[in-house]
C-alpha positions in Angstrom: 38.0 -8.4 -97.0 35.7 -7.9 -100.0 32.0 -8.8 -99.7 30.8 -12.1 -101.2 29.2 -11.9 -104.6 25.4 -11.7 -104.5 25.0 -15.1 -106.2 26.8 -16.8 -103.2 24.7 -15.1 -100.5 22.0 -17.2 -99.0 18.6 -15.6 -98.4 17.4 -15.3 -94.8 14.4 -17.4 -95.9 16.5 -20.4 -97.1 16.2 -23.5 -95.0 17.4 -27.1 -95.1 14.6 -29.6 -94.9 15.5 -33.2 -93.9 12.9 -35.7 -95.0 12.1 -38.9 -93.1 14.3 -40.8 -95.6 17.3 -38.6 -94.5 17.3 -36.5 -97.7 18.4 -32.9 -97.2 16.4 -30.7 -99.4 17.1 -26.9 -99.6 13.8 -24.9 -99.5 12.8 -21.3 -99.3 10.1 -20.0 -96.9 7.4 -18.0 -98.6 7.7 -14.2 -97.9 5.0 -12.4 -95.9 4.2 -10.3 -99.0 3.6 -13.5 -101.1 1.4 -15.0 -98.4 -0.7 -11.8 -98.0 -1.1 -11.5 -101.8 -2.2 -15.1 -102.0 -4.8 -14.6 -99.3 -6.1 -11.4 -100.9 -6.5 -13.2 -104.3 -8.3 -16.1 -102.6 -10.7 -13.8 -100.8 -11.5 -12.0 -104.0 -12.2 -15.3 -105.7 -14.5 -16.3 -102.8 -16.4 -13.0 -102.9 -16.9 -13.3 -106.6 -18.2 -16.8 -106.3 -20.5 -15.8 -103.5 -21.9 -12.8 -105.5 -22.3 -14.9 -108.6 -24.1 -17.6 -106.7 -26.4 -15.1 -105.0 -27.4 -13.4 -108.3 -27.9 -16.8 -109.9 -30.3 -17.9 -107.2 -32.1 -14.5 -107.3 -32.5 -14.9 -111.1 -33.9 -18.4 -110.5 -36.3 -17.0 -107.9 -37.7 -14.6 -110.5 -35.9 -11.4 -109.7 -35.3 -9.1 -106.7 -38.6 -7.2 -107.0 -40.9 -10.2 -106.5 -38.7 -12.1 -104.0 -40.1 -10.7 -100.7 -43.7 -10.8 -101.9 -43.6 -14.4 -103.0 -41.8 -15.5 -99.8 -44.8 -14.3 -97.8 -47.2 -16.3 -99.8 -48.2 -19.7 -98.5 -47.9 -21.4 -101.8 -45.6 -23.7 -103.8 -43.7 -20.7 -105.1 -43.1 -19.5 -101.5 -41.8 -22.9 -100.4 -39.5 -23.1 -103.5 -38.1 -19.7 -102.6 -37.5 -20.9 -99.0 -35.6 -23.9 -100.5 -33.5 -21.6 -102.6 -32.7 -19.6 -99.5 -31.5 -22.7 -97.8 -29.4 -23.6 -100.8 -27.8 -20.1 -100.6 -26.9 -20.5 -97.0 -25.3 -23.8 -97.6 -23.4 -22.4 -100.6 -22.1 -19.5 -98.6 -21.1 -21.8 -95.8 -19.1 -24.1 -98.2 -17.4 -21.1 -99.9 -16.2 -19.8 -96.5 -15.2 -23.2 -95.0 -14.5 -25.6 -97.8 -12.7 -23.4 -100.3 -9.3 -23.7 -98.6 -9.8 -27.3 -97.6 -10.7 -28.4 -101.1 -7.6 -26.9 -102.8 -5.1 -27.5 -100.1 -6.0 -31.1 -99.7 -5.3 -31.5 -103.4 -2.0 -32.8 -104.9 -0.7 -29.3 -105.4 -1.3 -28.3 -101.8 -2.2 -24.7 -102.9 -5.2 -22.6 -103.5 -5.5 -20.6 -106.7 -4.1 -17.6 -104.9 -1.1 -19.6 -103.6 -0.5 -21.0 -107.1 -0.4 -17.5 -108.6 2.0 -16.4 -105.9 4.2 -19.4 -106.5 3.9 -20.9 -103.0 2.4 -24.0 -101.4 1.9 -25.7 -98.1 4.3 -28.3 -96.8 4.9 -30.3 -93.6 7.6 -28.9 -91.4 8.9 -32.4 -90.5 9.6 -33.2 -94.2 6.9 -35.8 -94.4 3.7 -35.8 -96.3 1.1 -33.1 -95.8 -1.8 -34.8 -94.2 -5.5 -34.0 -94.1 -5.3 -33.4 -90.3 -2.7 -30.7 -90.9 -4.8 -28.9 -93.5 -8.0 -29.1 -91.4 -6.2 -27.8 -88.3 -4.6 -24.8 -90.0 -7.9 -23.8 -91.6 -10.0 -24.2 -88.5 -7.7 -21.6 -86.9 -8.6 -19.2 -89.7 -12.1 -18.9 -88.1 -10.4 -17.9 -84.8 -8.1 -15.4 -86.6 -10.5 -13.7 -88.9 -14.2 -14.6 -88.5 -14.7 -14.6 -84.8 -13.9 -10.9 -84.4 -16.5 -10.1 -87.0 -19.1 -12.2 -85.2 -18.1 -10.4 -82.0 -18.7 -7.0 -83.5 -22.1 -8.1 -84.9 -23.2 -9.3 -81.5 -21.9 -6.3 -79.7 -23.3 -3.8 -82.2 -21.7 -1.7 -84.8 -21.7 1.4 -82.5 -20.0 -0.4 -79.7 -16.6 1.2 -79.1 -15.5 -1.7 -76.8 -16.5 -4.2 -79.4 -14.5 -2.5 -82.2 -11.5 -2.0 -79.9 -11.5 -5.7 -78.9 -11.9 -6.9 -82.5 -9.0 -4.6 -83.7 -6.8 -5.9 -80.9 -7.7 -9.5 -81.9 -7.0 -8.8 -85.5 -3.6 -7.2 -84.7 -2.4 -10.1 -82.6 -3.0 -12.7 -85.3 -2.0 -10.4 -88.2 1.3 -9.6 -86.6 2.0 -13.1 -85.5 4.1 -14.0 -88.6 6.4 -11.1 -87.8 7.6 -12.6 -84.6 9.0 -15.9 -85.9 11.7 -16.6 -88.5 9.6 -18.9 -90.7 6.7 -16.5 -91.1 4.3 -18.9 -89.5 0.7 -17.9 -88.7 -1.0 -19.4 -85.7 -2.6 -22.1 -87.9 0.8 -23.3 -89.1 2.1 -23.6 -85.5 -0.8 -25.7 -84.5 -0.8 -27.9 -87.6 3.0 -28.4 -88.0 3.0 -26.9 -91.5 4.6 -24.0 -93.2 4.4 -22.2 -96.6 7.2 -22.6 -99.0 8.1 -21.1 -102.4 7.3 -23.5 -105.2 9.6 -23.9 -108.2 8.0 -22.3 -111.2 9.0 -25.0 -113.7 7.3 -28.0 -114.9 8.7 -31.5 -114.6 9.6 -31.6 -118.2 11.8 -28.5 -117.7 13.7 -30.0 -114.8 17.5 -30.0 -114.6 19.2 -32.0 -117.3 22.2 -33.5 -115.7 25.2 -34.0 -118.0 28.5 -35.4 -117.1 31.4 -33.2 -118.2 33.6 -34.9 -120.8 36.9 -36.1 -119.4 40.2 -35.0 -120.8 42.6 -37.4 -122.4 44.9 -37.2 -119.4 42.0 -38.1 -117.1 40.9 -41.0 -119.3 44.4 -42.5 -119.4 44.7 -45.3 -117.0 41.3 -44.9 -115.5 38.5 -47.4 -115.4 35.6 -46.9 -117.7 32.5 -45.4 -116.1 30.0 -47.9 -114.9 26.5 -48.0 -116.4 23.5 -48.4 -114.2 20.2 -49.8 -115.4 17.1 -49.9 -113.2 14.0 -52.1 -113.5 10.5 -50.8 -113.6 9.9 -52.1 -110.1 13.0 -50.1 -108.9 11.9 -47.0 -110.6 8.3 -47.3 -109.4 9.3 -46.7 -105.8 9.5 -42.9 -106.1 7.5 -40.1 -107.7 7.7 -36.5 -108.8 8.4 -35.1 -105.3 11.4 -37.5 -104.7 12.6 -36.7 -108.3 12.7 -33.0 -107.5 14.4 -33.7 -104.2 17.0 -35.8 -105.9 17.5 -33.1 -108.5 18.3 -30.5 -105.8 20.7 -32.8 -104.1 22.6 -33.4 -107.3 22.6 -29.7 -108.0 24.0 -28.9 -104.6 26.6 -31.6 -105.1 27.5 -32.0 -101.4 29.4 -35.2 -100.7 27.6 -35.9 -97.4 24.2 -35.4 -98.9 25.0 -37.5 -101.9 26.2 -40.4 -99.7 23.1 -40.1 -97.5 20.7 -40.1 -100.4 22.5 -43.0 -102.1 22.3 -45.1 -99.0 18.5 -44.4 -98.7 17.7 -45.2 -102.3 20.1 -48.2 -102.5 18.5 -49.7 -99.3 15.0 -49.0 -100.7 15.6 -50.8 -104.0 18.0 -53.4 -102.6 21.0 -52.4 -104.6 24.6 -52.0 -103.5 26.5 -51.7 -106.8 27.0 -47.9 -106.6 29.4 -47.9 -103.6 32.2 -45.4 -104.1 30.4 -44.2 -107.3 27.4 -42.5 -105.6 27.0 -39.5 -107.9 27.0 -41.6 -111.1 24.5 -44.0 -109.5 22.2 -41.2 -108.5 22.5 -39.4 -111.9 21.5 -42.6 -113.7 18.6 -43.2 -111.3 17.5 -39.6 -111.7 17.6 -39.8 -115.6 15.7 -43.1 -115.8 13.1 -42.1 -113.1 12.5 -38.8 -114.9 12.0 -40.5 -118.2 9.6 -42.9 -116.7 7.5 -40.2 -115.0 7.4 -38.0 -118.1 6.2 -41.0 -120.2 3.4 -41.5 -117.6 2.5 -37.8 -117.8 2.2 -38.0 -121.6 -0.3 -40.8 -121.1 -2.2 -38.9 -118.5 -0.9 -40.8 -115.5 1.0 -39.1 -112.7 2.7 -40.3 -109.5 3.0 -37.4 -107.1 5.2 -39.1 -104.6 6.1 -42.5 -103.1 2.8 -42.6 -101.3 0.8 -42.4 -104.4 -0.3 -45.4 -106.5 2.0 -46.6 -109.3 1.8 -44.5 -112.5 2.0 -47.4 -114.8 
């Protein structure tokens, strides 16, 4: 038996995510290389920001050469420099702790490094990524990375036991993604999240669904296709996330998934006129929802998902 063509092979990182609405969405788990590259980029950005902030405060303080001398003086200049030192400590603390939280709590769910790597955070249960999940997975980063450094500093740089313990600590958490099929780090396990590949296309470049023209033989004796029109209220139920999920279901074209998604949407908008014509119903809903969302984007209004406010 000949091997299957490459285009029909599924990657070992492909998964089927079932949302709380019962929509089956094919997703791809981010590779370990992409995650490592994203973290490396983020740490480079953090270091650059820290260095830039440090030099900016030194410049404000009047230069490195006079910094120590003025700090010892019991004068207004000395107090000002002490205040700048406090500002520097706060800034370093925020860069280390708030950098990941700020970006991952945003609508994109990704830091600059993750965006460049084409990956983002998502909830493993198919629901919405919550602030509790993001905070939990980032608190574990202190345990994974920063606590060993603190241990070495307390034990002393010349402490062999300290270095050995820290290296073992690093190795455990660094190799953790190698021992699970979804490449999860410890923070993902605790938070119930994972990192997925993000499609590299904009909403405007999404799939254009076209119905293939019927032949004359097929048209003969068949009923004309039904046309579905949806009101603004019916289209306002869902946002960009659901549009992309619906697109993937239509692309996969699996009968069971189409029926499940049709039942979910029809129940949500209180419609039942698409029975036994599920694909045409979903194609019409997809087309009109996409047009509505794109019109809102052109006016500077976006609706990320069904939980967000209306984009009108």
